[in-house]
RODO-2510 file (C-alpha; in nm, 4 decimals, decimal comma):
residues 401
     n   res          X          Y          Z
     1     m     0,9375     0,7222    -0,5107
     2     t     1,2776     0,6826    -0,3451
     3     k     1,5726     0,9047    -0,4390
     4     s     1,7599     0,5921    -0,5523
     5     l     1,4808     0,4912    -0,7891
     6     k     1,4584     0,8464    -0,9302
     7     t     1,8327     0,8396    -1,0012
     8     k     1,8065     0,5034    -1,1735
     9     l     1,5131     0,6220    -1,3860
    10     a     1,7068     0,9292    -1,4947
    11     a     2,0058     0,7159    -1,5909
    12     f     1,7777     0,4758    -1,7773
    13     a     1,6231     0,7639    -1,9754
    14     l     1,9699     0,8886    -2,0728
    15     s     2,0737     0,5406    -2,1879
    16     l     1,7628     0,5171    -2,4051
    17     a     1,8374     0,8506    -2,5659
    18     a     2,1979     0,7498    -2,6303
    19     s     2,0963     0,4200    -2,7897
    20     s     1,8323     0,5744    -3,0185
    21     p     1,9326     0,6358    -3,3791
    22     a     1,9940     0,9963    -3,4741
    23     s     1,6979     1,1622    -3,6376
    24     a     1,9172     1,2673    -3,9323
    25     e     1,9535     0,9013    -4,0213
    26     d     1,5781     0,8509    -4,0427
    27     l     1,3646     0,9127    -4,3463
    28     s     1,1732     1,2380    -4,3315
    29     f     0,7968     1,2072    -4,3128
    30     e     0,7670     1,3293    -4,6719
    31     d     1,0214     1,0762    -4,7979
    32     w     0,8472     0,7997    -4,6054
    33     l     0,5171     0,8900    -4,7730
    34     k     0,6831     0,8672    -5,1133
    35     g     0,8174     0,5225    -5,0334
    36     f     0,4872     0,4049    -4,8883
    37     r     0,3113     0,4663    -5,2188
    38     a     0,4693     0,1494    -5,3588
    39     e     0,3464    -0,0524    -5,0599
    40     a    -0,0059     0,0824    -5,1008
    41     a    -0,0010     0,0162    -5,4770
    42     a     0,1144    -0,3415    -5,4146
    43     a    -0,1874    -0,3812    -5,1842
    44     g    -0,4186    -0,2817    -5,4698
    45     v    -0,4719     0,0880    -5,4025
    46     r    -0,4905     0,2953    -5,7213
    47     s    -0,2450     0,5805    -5,7693
    48     e    -0,5162     0,8450    -5,8012
    49     v    -0,6617     0,7399    -5,4632
    50     i    -0,3180     0,7667    -5,3019
    51     d    -0,2651     1,1099    -5,4598
    52     m    -0,6001     1,2328    -5,3328
    53     a    -0,5534     1,0918    -4,9844
    54     f    -0,1985     1,2229    -4,9390
    55     d    -0,2686     1,5697    -5,0780
    56     s    -0,1797     1,8142    -4,7978
    57     v    -0,1368     1,5343    -4,5413
    58     v     0,0909     1,6339    -4,2535
    59     m     0,2694     1,4579    -3,9709
    60     n     0,0812     1,4787    -3,6398
    61     q     0,3211     1,5124    -3,3452
    62     r     0,0320     1,4812    -3,1013
    63     v    -0,0137     1,1197    -3,2141
    64     f     0,3222     1,0214    -3,0602
    65     e     0,2293     1,1856    -2,7296
    66     l    -0,1088     1,0142    -2,7114
    67     n     0,0366     0,6797    -2,8191
    68     d     0,2569     0,6812    -2,5098
    69     n    -0,0225     0,7850    -2,2721
    70     q    -0,3303     0,5798    -2,3567
    71     p    -0,5682     0,6135    -2,0585
    72     e    -0,6369     0,2373    -2,0518
    73     f    -0,2665     0,1842    -1,9760
    74     s    -0,1429     0,5088    -1,8189
    75     r    -0,4150     0,5430    -1,5521
    76     s    -0,4683     0,3113    -1,2581
    77     v    -0,7493     0,0657    -1,3287
    78     w    -0,9697     0,2048    -1,0502
    79     d    -0,9385     0,5611    -1,1788
    80     y    -1,0223     0,4403    -1,5290
    81     v    -1,3239     0,2403    -1,4087
    82     d    -1,4466     0,5251    -1,1853
    83     g    -1,4573     0,7557    -1,4873
    84     a    -1,5960     0,4987    -1,7283
    85     v    -1,8797     0,3860    -1,5024
    86     s    -1,9706     0,7208    -1,3507
    87     e    -2,3260     0,7894    -1,2377
    88     t    -2,3555     1,0497    -1,5132
    89     r    -2,2618     0,7964    -1,7824
    90     v    -2,4935     0,5320    -1,6359
    91     a    -2,7877     0,7746    -1,6327
    92     e    -2,7184     0,8934    -1,9877
    93     g    -2,6699     0,5375    -2,1061
    94     r    -3,0047     0,4261    -1,9669
    95     a    -3,1738     0,7216    -2,1338
    96     k    -3,0055     0,6460    -2,4678
    97     l    -3,1025     0,2797    -2,4528
    98     a    -3,4629     0,3737    -2,3792
    99     e    -3,4620     0,6290    -2,6622
   100     n    -3,3344     0,3699    -2,9126
   101     k    -3,5069     0,0642    -2,7663
   102     a    -3,6855    -0,0527    -3,0816
   103     l    -3,3714    -0,0385    -3,2935
   104     l    -3,1505    -0,1973    -3,0263
   105     d    -3,4037    -0,4763    -2,9670
   106     k    -3,4044    -0,5496    -3,3392
   107     v    -3,0235    -0,5607    -3,3578
   108     e    -3,0031    -0,7734    -3,0418
   109     e    -3,2439    -1,0301    -3,1814
   110     e    -3,0749    -1,0445    -3,5211
   111     f    -2,7105    -1,0623    -3,4067
   112     g    -2,7444    -1,2244    -3,0642
   113     v    -2,5605    -0,9480    -2,8804
   114     d    -2,7109    -0,7884    -2,5687
   115     k    -2,8091    -0,4267    -2,6202
   116     e    -2,6493    -0,3258    -2,2898
   117     i    -2,3062    -0,4340    -2,4160
   118     i    -2,3601    -0,2350    -2,7360
   119     g    -2,4666     0,0612    -2,5236
   120     a    -2,1635     0,0316    -2,2948
   121     i    -1,9213     0,0278    -2,5887
   122     w    -2,1078     0,3195    -2,7465
   123     g    -2,0750     0,5155    -2,4224
   124     l    -1,7067     0,4441    -2,3654
   125     e    -1,5957     0,4900    -2,7259
   126     s    -1,7682     0,8176    -2,8121
   127     s    -1,9795     0,9274    -2,5158
   128     f    -2,2860     0,8104    -2,7095
   129     g    -2,1820     0,9717    -3,0349
   130     k    -2,0763     1,3088    -2,8986
   131     i    -1,6967     1,2680    -2,9135
   132     m    -1,5685     1,0735    -3,2150
   133     g    -1,2283     1,2381    -3,2459
   134     d    -1,1174     1,5160    -3,4767
   135     h    -0,7818     1,3875    -3,6004
   136     d    -0,7303     1,3413    -3,9722
   137     v    -0,7224     0,9606    -3,9919
   138     i    -0,4887     0,9515    -4,2930
   139     g    -0,2402     1,1855    -4,1242
   140     a    -0,2604     1,0064    -3,7882
   141     l    -0,2045     0,6617    -3,9400
   142     a     0,0742     0,7860    -4,1648
   143     t     0,2424     0,9305    -3,8558
   144     l     0,2178     0,5961    -3,6763
   145     g     0,3401     0,4131    -3,9858
   146     w     0,6371     0,6439    -4,0273
   147     k     0,8163     0,5790    -3,6973
   148     g     0,7712     0,4627    -3,3397
   149     r     0,6674     0,1353    -3,1804
   150     r     0,3525     0,0799    -3,3896
   151     t     0,4754     0,1198    -3,7458
   152     a     0,3331    -0,2145    -3,8636
   153     y    -0,0077    -0,1213    -3,7238
   154     g     0,0084     0,2233    -3,8818
   155     r     0,0934     0,0878    -4,2286
   156     e    -0,1745    -0,1821    -4,2168
   157     q    -0,4457     0,0592    -4,1042
   158     l    -0,3370     0,3276    -4,3500
   159     i    -0,3842     0,0818    -4,6373
   160     g    -0,7242    -0,0044    -4,4883
   161     a    -0,8208     0,3630    -4,4813
   162     l    -0,7109     0,4047    -4,8437
   163     k    -0,9296     0,1081    -4,9413
   164     i    -1,2267     0,2677    -4,7656
   165     l    -1,1762     0,5706    -4,9888
   166     q    -1,1185     0,3609    -5,3009
   167     n    -1,4367     0,1591    -5,2449
   168     g    -1,6408     0,4755    -5,1946
   169     y    -1,7485     0,3825    -4,8408
   170     a    -1,6581     0,7328    -4,7184
   171     d    -1,5109     1,0473    -4,8633
   172     r    -1,1831     1,2094    -4,7611
   173     t    -1,3439     1,4636    -4,5302
   174     e    -1,5318     1,1931    -4,3365
   175     l    -1,2120     1,0148    -4,2361
   176     r    -1,1724     1,1884    -3,9035
   177     g    -1,1399     1,0065    -3,5748
   178     s    -0,9017     0,9189    -3,2943
   179     w    -0,5241     0,9598    -3,2926
   180     a    -0,5014     0,5832    -3,3605
   181     g    -0,7278     0,5979    -3,6653
   182     a    -1,0481     0,4722    -3,5007
   183     m    -1,3652     0,6136    -3,6536
   184     g    -1,7345     0,6502    -3,5927
   185     q    -1,9585     0,6245    -3,2896
   186     t    -1,8101     0,2931    -3,1748
   187     q    -1,4590     0,3645    -3,3050
   188     f    -1,3747     0,1076    -3,5730
   189     i    -1,0185     0,1051    -3,7034
   190     p    -1,0074     0,0788    -4,0858
   191     t    -0,9460    -0,2969    -4,1115
   192     t    -1,2261    -0,3634    -3,8623
   193     y    -1,4540    -0,1389    -4,0652
   194     l    -1,3730    -0,3290    -4,3844
   195     r    -1,4446    -0,6657    -4,2194
   196     f    -1,7381    -0,5961    -3,9897
   197     a    -1,9192    -0,2716    -4,0735
   198     v    -2,2636    -0,3415    -4,2202
   199     d    -2,5279    -0,1449    -4,4077
   200     h    -2,8101    -0,2456    -4,1765
   201     g    -3,0245     0,0490    -4,2742
   202     g    -3,0190    -0,0587    -4,6395
   203     d    -2,9309     0,2799    -4,7871
   204     g    -2,6222     0,1549    -4,9695
   205     h    -2,3717     0,2939    -4,7175
   206     r    -2,1984     0,1470    -4,4137
   207     n    -2,2333     0,4632    -4,2129
   208     i    -2,0842     0,4285    -3,8638
   209     w    -2,0700     0,8066    -3,8204
   210     t    -2,4326     0,9233    -3,8273
   211     d    -2,6609     0,6225    -3,8905
   212     l    -2,7387     0,4502    -3,5592
   213     d    -2,8832     0,1513    -3,7439
   214     d    -2,5416     0,0873    -3,8984
   215     v    -2,3565     0,1838    -3,5782
   216     f    -2,5394    -0,0673    -3,3592
   217     a    -2,5477    -0,3464    -3,6176
   218     s    -2,1788    -0,3084    -3,7041
   219     t    -2,0823    -0,3222    -3,3369
   220     a    -2,3006    -0,6276    -3,2809
   221     n    -2,1619    -0,7947    -3,5925
   222     y    -1,8062    -0,7518    -3,4630
   223     l    -1,8934    -0,8937    -3,1192
   224     a    -2,0899    -1,1832    -3,2677
   225     a    -1,7887    -1,2745    -3,4805
   226     s    -1,5803    -1,2656    -3,1599
   227     n    -1,7959    -1,5445    -3,0056
   228     y    -2,0131    -1,3242    -2,7871
   229     h    -2,2963    -1,5241    -2,6244
   230     h    -2,6345    -1,3586    -2,5785
   231     g    -2,7659    -1,3525    -2,2235
   232     a    -2,4422    -1,4802    -2,0700
   233     r    -2,2480    -1,2789    -1,8150
   234     w    -1,9043    -1,1342    -1,8839
   235     g    -1,7833    -1,2094    -1,5305
   236     i    -1,8536    -1,1863    -1,1575
   237     e    -1,6627    -1,0675    -0,8536
   238     i    -1,5243    -1,3495    -0,6426
   239     a    -1,3563    -1,4167    -0,3104
   240     l    -1,0398    -1,6245    -0,3198
   241     p    -0,9598    -1,8806    -0,0515
   242     q    -0,6829    -1,8209     0,2001
   243     g    -0,3504    -1,9360     0,0623
   244     f    -0,4680    -1,9116    -0,2991
   245     d    -0,1933    -1,9699    -0,5566
   246     y    -0,1977    -1,6431    -0,7512
   247     e    -0,0085    -1,8089    -1,0335
   248     l    -0,3452    -1,9636    -1,1272
   249     a    -0,4792    -1,6157    -1,2075
   250     d    -0,3516    -1,6362    -1,5615
   251     a    -0,5107    -1,5813    -1,9027
   252     d    -0,4073    -1,9323    -2,0043
   253     v    -0,5556    -2,1078    -1,6991
   254     r    -0,9218    -2,1782    -1,7693
   255     k    -1,1305    -2,4202    -1,5658
   256     a    -1,4968    -2,5099    -1,5306
   257     v    -1,6816    -2,3052    -1,2686
   258     i    -1,7394    -2,6221    -1,0677
   259     e    -1,3633    -2,6773    -1,0539
   260     w    -1,2989    -2,3254    -0,9281
   261     a    -1,5744    -2,3690    -0,6679
   262     g    -1,4189    -2,6961    -0,5589
   263     a    -1,0894    -2,5133    -0,5060
   264     g    -1,2570    -2,2722    -0,2631
   265     v    -1,3406    -1,9848    -0,4990
   266     a    -1,6741    -1,8234    -0,4064
   267     g    -1,8948    -1,5602    -0,5662
   268     k    -1,9253    -1,2325    -0,3753
   269     t    -2,2832    -1,1657    -0,4845
   270     l    -2,3735    -1,4827    -0,6741
   271     n    -2,3622    -1,8511    -0,5868
   272     l    -2,1283    -2,0309    -0,8274
   273     g    -2,3180    -2,3551    -0,7921
   274     q    -2,6647    -2,2076    -0,8466
   275     d    -2,6422    -1,8820    -1,0435
   276     i    -2,3728    -1,9810    -1,2957
   277     d    -2,3697    -2,2923    -1,5150
   278     p    -2,1138    -2,5144    -1,3364
   279     n    -1,9726    -2,6326    -1,6688
   280     t    -1,8943    -2,2803    -1,7915
   281     r    -1,5222    -2,2331    -1,8394
   282     a    -1,3653    -1,9263    -1,6836
   283     r    -1,0399    -1,7739    -1,5716
   284     i    -0,9488    -1,5616    -1,2718
   285     f    -0,8677    -1,1976    -1,3406
   286     l    -0,6858    -0,9726    -1,0919
   287     p    -0,6967    -0,6205    -1,2432
   288     a    -0,4947    -0,4682    -0,9568
   289     g    -0,2956    -0,7715    -0,8499
   290     h    -0,3416    -0,9686    -0,5305
   291     k    -0,4224    -0,6564    -0,3272
   292     g    -0,7352    -0,5665    -0,5271
   293     p    -1,0670    -0,7220    -0,6342
   294     a    -1,0779    -1,0604    -0,8057
   295     f    -1,3108    -1,1642    -1,0863
   296     l    -1,4108    -1,4849    -1,2598
   297     v    -1,4409    -1,3907    -1,6286
   298     f    -1,6135    -1,5848    -1,9041
   299     e    -1,6098    -1,5969    -2,2824
   300     n    -1,7950    -1,2675    -2,3223
   301     f    -1,5070    -1,0925    -2,1457
   302     e    -1,2715    -1,2380    -2,4056
   303     a    -1,5062    -1,1146    -2,6826
   304     i    -1,4867    -0,7616    -2,5419
   305     l    -1,1079    -0,7911    -2,5330
   306     k    -1,1085    -0,8570    -2,9062
   307     y    -1,2727    -0,5161    -2,9452
   308     n    -1,0008    -0,3524    -2,7339
   309     r    -0,7066    -0,5455    -2,5887
   310     s    -0,7008    -0,3416    -2,2670
   311     t    -0,8274    -0,5418    -1,9681
   312     s    -0,9214    -0,2133    -1,7967
   313     y    -1,1424    -0,1342    -2,0960
   314     a    -1,3033    -0,4794    -2,0974
   315     l    -1,3715    -0,4568    -1,7238
   316     a    -1,5255    -0,1110    -1,7631
   317     v    -1,7488    -0,2259    -2,0510
   318     g    -1,8660    -0,5237    -1,8467
   319     l    -1,9392    -0,3175    -1,5359
   320     l    -2,1163    -0,0443    -1,7336
   321     s    -2,3283    -0,2992    -1,9202
   322     d    -2,4348    -0,4477    -1,5855
   323     r    -2,5473    -0,1057    -1,4649
   324     l    -2,7339    -0,0383    -1,7900
   325     a    -2,9115    -0,3730    -1,7480
   326     g    -3,0172    -0,2818    -1,3948
   327     r    -2,7756    -0,5184    -1,2212
   328     e    -2,6669    -0,3038    -0,9285
   329     e    -2,3638    -0,5040    -0,8160
   330     p    -2,0942    -0,2642    -0,6932
   331     i    -1,7415    -0,3959    -0,6518
   332     l    -1,7186    -0,5054    -0,2882
   333     a    -1,3436    -0,5506    -0,2461
   334     e    -1,1291    -0,2418    -0,1975
   335     w    -0,8968    -0,1132    -0,4683
   336     p    -0,5368    -0,0411    -0,3571
   337     r    -0,5933     0,3317    -0,4049
   338     t    -0,2716     0,4311    -0,2320
   339     d    -0,0911     0,2816    -0,5311
   340     r    -0,0635     0,4648    -0,8625
   341     a    -0,0136     0,3806    -1,2281
   342     l     0,3437     0,3670    -1,3546
   343     s     0,4625     0,6306    -1,6001
   344     l     0,5923     0,5278    -1,9429
   345     a     0,9515     0,5690    -1,8236
   346     e     0,8790     0,3570    -1,5166
   347     r     0,7119     0,0825    -1,7203
   348     m     1,0131     0,0719    -1,9506
   349     a     1,2482     0,0690    -1,6511
   350     l     1,0557    -0,2263    -1,5085
   351     q     1,0933    -0,4146    -1,8359
   352     q     1,4640    -0,3346    -1,8517
   353     a     1,5135    -0,4497    -1,4916
   354     l     1,3410    -0,7795    -1,5706
   355     k     1,5639    -0,8256    -1,8752
   356     d     1,8751    -0,7420    -1,6739
   357     k     1,7808    -1,0111    -1,4206
   358     g     1,7385    -1,2722    -1,6938
   359     f     1,3597    -1,2588    -1,7339
   360     d     1,2988    -1,1529    -2,0940
   361     p     0,9868    -0,9307    -2,1253
   362     g     1,0229    -0,8794    -2,4997
   363     p     1,0536    -0,5274    -2,6426
   364     i     1,1365    -0,2476    -2,3972
   365     d     0,8369    -0,0413    -2,5059
   366     g     0,6466     0,0410    -2,1880
   367     v     0,3545    -0,1844    -2,2832
   368     i     0,2726    -0,4251    -2,0009
   369     g     0,1493    -0,7011    -2,2280
   370     a     0,1576    -1,0804    -2,2153
   371     g     0,5351    -1,1034    -2,2528
   372     t     0,6065    -0,8598    -1,9719
   373     k     0,3516    -1,0237    -1,7411
   374     k     0,5004    -1,3666    -1,8069
   375     a     0,8503    -1,2391    -1,7276
   376     l     0,7238    -1,0566    -1,4202
   377     k     0,5518    -1,3691    -1,2900
   378     a     0,8688    -1,5717    -1,3410
   379     w     1,0673    -1,3145    -1,1409
   380     q     0,7996    -1,2992    -0,8689
   381     k     0,8094    -1,6768    -0,8339
   382     a     1,1871    -1,6743    -0,8055
   383     a     1,1725    -1,3878    -0,5549
   384     g     0,9130    -1,5623    -0,3365
   385     v     0,6499    -1,2879    -0,3638
   386     p     0,2849    -1,3260    -0,4762
   387     v     0,2864    -1,4310    -0,8417
   388     d     0,0166    -1,1972    -0,9740
   389     g     0,1975    -1,0339    -1,2693
   390     y     0,0929    -0,6876    -1,1511
   391     a     0,3306    -0,4059    -1,2437
   392     s     0,3173    -0,1727    -0,9431
   393     l     0,5522     0,0910    -0,8064
   394     e     0,6333    -0,1476    -0,5198
   395     t     0,7307    -0,4140    -0,7744
   396     l     0,9491    -0,1676    -0,9655
   397     t     1,1211    -0,0641    -0,6423
   398     q     1,1887    -0,4276    -0,5514
   399     l     1,3232    -0,4996    -0,8993
   400     t     1,5621    -0,2035    -0,8979
   401     s     1,6795    -0,2314    -0,5348
***
């Protein structure tokens, strides 16, 4: 990082601090909880459930730290994928699928969701049930609902958690999970649990914590409702033709495989005309911009994204599921490993620089989402650089020069 960029980042951080409201003007956590009771009651939660749930609940400062450093967004995509699809995880995943073959086959047949995808999500979310998180879900969600950039999410999920308690689906001590309120072996947030968790084992409980029958079936039910297609691929690595217009690598640009092939796109390990239905609609995905690998992704990739909106996560799930299914197709293109992921301050500085130049990214929150990517692509087009929407340190330097 150049000295000039460091100076600008420091000045940007000071301006953020100066523009933030004083903490004395905010409601205390305890006062916020008192006010939230009316919101929960209006949503149909009984007062005695609220009393029980909020008894001894405390604010969790660690939640704010983790919220700003989610690995799917704070690590470079190649580092994230390397860890997610490690040889150790692949070996353990294959052993777990073999151990639970009868149950997974049954769930696959009933819900139409490939067992390898279920296994990949299971592995990434909880390391096959070993790490489900030890945060108090009520406290974590109340913390998110109290202040920060995800207050709407925190309030909605907190009401969902209270309804889980009110309906008797779990007791207060069972509501432990991630800092974001995700629970169980495949990490369902409360509203997802209420909509998609199923009692597949038939014991009267939707137990996503210890009953693998319910864990696998609930996960499959969620994916099936997200338009997952059994037996179809999530995506394939591709080679782009010379002079490719990177602006076409956009979530909103979907074409039939035959159209992409006609434009010079070719599969790295598969033949688009023979191995993939030519009428299948797909989009081009560049996880590390124009300098990294390129993928053609299909509807199953979008279904995985509904489970977790991180494209790094969806890519890792797809790659891990391929390995669990015995498809040994390593990524052939090189990652730009000399690059690195931007810090939260740098991501916010990039958004502010875009806004200052007249390209509105939306909230200055450090989340490189659809709004930021759209603004970044508009700036890249105006600047005459590859329009890939990739937020790199080189891009930040160019923006702030």
